[in-house]
C-alpha positions in Angstrom: 75.0 89.7 17.6 74.7 88.8 21.0 78.9 88.5 22.8 78.8 84.6 23.8 80.6 84.1 27.2 82.5 81.4 28.0 83.0 80.2 30.9 81.0 80.6 34.4 82.0 83.0 36.8 80.7 85.5 39.3 80.1 88.7 40.4 80.5 92.2 41.2 80.0 95.1 43.0 80.6 98.7 43.5 78.9 101.8 44.8 78.9 105.3 43.0 80.4 108.2 44.5 76.4 109.8 44.8 75.2 105.8 45.6 77.9 105.7 48.2 76.4 105.8 51.5 79.2 106.7 54.5 77.6 105.2 57.1 77.7 101.5 55.5 81.6 102.7 54.5 82.1 102.8 57.9 80.7 99.9 59.3 82.4 97.5 56.8 85.8 99.1 57.8 85.1 98.2 61.2 85.3 94.7 59.8 88.0 95.1 58.0 90.5 93.0 60.5 88.0 90.2 60.5 87.2 90.1 57.0 89.1 86.4 56.2 88.2 84.7 59.4 85.6 81.9 58.0 84.3 81.2 61.9 84.1 84.7 62.6 81.6 87.6 61.9 81.4 87.2 58.3 81.1 82.9 58.2 78.1 83.1 56.3 79.7 85.3 54.0 82.4 82.7 53.4 80.1 80.0 53.1 77.4 81.7 50.5 80.0 81.0 48.3 79.6 77.2 48.1 76.3 78.2 46.5 76.7 81.0 43.9 80.2 79.6 42.4 78.1 76.7 41.7 75.0 78.6 40.5 76.3 80.7 38.5 78.6 77.8 36.9 75.4 75.7 36.5 73.9 79.0 34.7 75.9 79.9 32.4 76.3 76.5 30.9 72.2 76.2 30.9 72.2 79.4 28.4 74.9 78.1 26.4 77.3 80.8 27.4 80.5 78.5 28.1 81.5 77.7 24.4 83.6 80.0 22.6 86.9 80.6 20.7 89.5 77.8 22.5 91.8 79.6 25.0 89.9 82.8 25.4 89.3 84.2 28.7 85.9 85.3 30.5 85.8 88.8 31.8 84.1 89.2 35.1 83.5 92.0 37.7 82.6 92.0 41.0 81.1 94.9 42.2 81.4 96.0 45.9 83.9 93.1 46.2 84.9 94.1 49.8 88.0 92.3 51.1 88.1 89.7 48.0 86.6 87.0 49.1 84.5 86.3 46.2 87.0 87.3 43.5 89.3 84.6 44.8 86.8 82.3 44.7 86.0 82.9 41.3 89.5 83.0 39.9 89.5 79.6 41.3 86.6 78.7 39.1 88.5 78.2 35.9 92.5 79.2 34.0 90.8 81.0 31.9 88.5 83.6 34.0 90.2 87.3 34.0 88.0 88.9 37.6 88.0 92.7 38.3 87.1 93.5 42.2 85.9 97.0 42.7 84.9 98.4 45.8 85.0 101.9 47.5 86.3 101.3 50.7 90.1 101.8 50.7 90.6 99.4 53.7 88.9 96.5 52.5 90.4 96.6 49.4 94.0 97.1 51.0 92.5 93.7 52.7 91.8 91.9 49.6 95.2 93.1 48.4 97.3 91.9 51.0 95.3 88.7 51.4 95.3 87.8 47.5 99.6 88.9 48.2 100.1 86.3 50.7 98.5 83.4 48.9 100.6 84.5 45.8 97.7 85.7 44.0 97.9 88.2 41.3 94.3 89.7 41.4 93.0 93.2 39.7 91.3 95.1 42.6 90.5 98.6 42.4 89.0 101.3 44.9 86.6 102.9 43.1 82.7 103.5 42.7 80.8 101.3 39.6 80.2 104.4 38.2 83.0 105.9 37.4 84.4 102.2 36.8 81.6 102.3 34.3 83.1 105.6 32.6 85.9 103.9 31.3 84.6 100.2 31.0 82.0 100.6 29.5 80.7 96.7 27.3 83.8 95.4 29.0 83.0 92.2 30.7 81.1 88.9 29.7 79.6 88.6 33.6 78.9 90.9 36.4 77.7 90.2 39.7 76.3 91.9 42.3 76.0 89.7 45.4 75.0 91.2 48.7 75.4 94.6 47.9 72.5 96.3 46.2 71.0 96.5 50.1 73.4 99.2 51.0 73.1 101.2 48.1 70.0 104.2 48.0 70.1 104.9 44.4 69.6 101.8 43.3 68.3 102.3 39.7 71.7 104.4 39.2 73.6 101.4 40.5 72.1 98.9 38.3 72.2 101.7 35.4 76.5 101.3 35.8 76.7 97.5 36.3 75.0 97.1 33.1 76.7 99.7 31.6 80.2 97.4 32.0 78.2 94.3 30.6 78.6 93.3 26.7 75.4 93.1 25.0 74.2 89.3 25.8 76.2 89.4 28.9 75.3 87.9 32.3 74.4 90.0 35.6 74.1 87.8 38.8 73.0 89.4 41.7 72.3 87.8 45.5 70.2 89.9 47.9 67.5 90.6 50.7 63.5 90.1 49.8 61.7 93.0 51.1 59.1 91.0 53.2 58.2 91.1 57.3 60.4 87.6 56.8 62.8 89.3 55.6 63.0 91.6 58.8 62.7 89.2 61.0 65.0 86.4 59.4 67.6 88.5 58.0 68.1 91.5 60.7 66.5 90.0 63.7 67.4 86.6 64.3 70.6 87.2 62.2 72.0 89.9 64.1 71.0 89.8 67.0 69.9 86.0 67.8 72.4 84.0 65.8 74.7 86.9 65.3 75.8 84.9 62.0 76.0 88.7 60.1 77.7 92.0 61.9 74.9 93.7 63.6 74.1 96.8 61.9 74.8 95.6 58.5 71.4 95.5 57.0 68.7 98.3 57.0 65.4 97.0 56.1 64.1 100.4 54.1 67.3 99.2 51.7 66.1 95.8 50.7 64.1 95.3 47.4 61.7 93.6 46.6 62.0 90.6 43.7 59.5 91.7 41.5 60.7 95.7 41.8 64.7 94.2 41.2 63.2 92.2 37.7 61.3 95.9 36.9 64.6 98.5 37.8 66.3 95.9 35.4 63.8 95.6 32.3 64.1 99.6 32.6 67.9 99.2 32.0 67.1 96.5 29.2 68.2 93.7 31.1 65.6 90.4 31.1 65.2 88.2 33.8 65.6 84.5 32.8 66.4 83.0 36.4 65.2 83.3 40.0 65.8 81.2 42.9 65.1 81.7 46.6 67.8 80.9 48.9 68.2 79.9 52.3 71.0 80.1 55.0 70.8 77.9 57.8 72.5 79.8 60.8 73.4 76.3 62.8 74.7 74.0 59.7 76.3 77.6 57.9 74.8 76.0 54.8 73.1 78.1 52.1 70.5 76.1 50.0 68.7 77.0 47.1 64.6 77.5 47.3 61.4 77.3 46.1 60.6 79.8 48.9 62.1 83.1 48.1 60.5 85.5 51.2 63.9 86.2 52.5 66.7 86.1 49.8 66.4 85.2 46.2 69.8 84.8 43.4 68.7 86.4 40.3 70.4 86.0 36.7 69.7 88.7 34.0 71.2 88.7 30.6 71.6 92.1 28.6 69.7 92.4 25.6 71.5 93.0 22.0 
């Protein structure tokens, strides 16, 4: 029988030794000192919490995944957690949410731990790849979140397989990422990185973007069915994110692991 989720939670991020890109690692290490500056180069990532936390909460309520035994916690994995921006937001989402953040970048995990300590938060961070984590944590989590991560991964099928391996049967996978269109190239790289500078220059490579239908197909191969998709839109002038019927630039996805 499928395991029911108990509370809205979000995100996971990780990459394996085979899927970790050394160039990507170096790029994000350069941002370590500015990770928690919500007015700095990662301001768009900070404000994305205002969209993804309610989105995941509402989606879990929608599928009836917030019920369960009183007092039972919901386990959430944030894959590719970086410096902990989403992990801390998930931790604030409810007293019964237990969040683990994993990332292969040791400097960013250190940033996450230091920031949590400064806020007197006891959070679980691990410097590891998703593939390594999945080996000893199979079917452990109610929710896995991979937000703004898969576009930095080359071996996407392997990455997804490991994320889903960590999910309990009936568990939910949430993802946000760029679509692969000429418009995502123009808006997500040229405008965002070079004109509005709301994303650090060099953060994205168009060749690593993945089309929505291609991601759905990859998930289906891993026995995960997609039950919700939505376009997401960012306004760089106001630093706000919105759900949208328009998805050629970015999208959000909710999939469920089959029993």
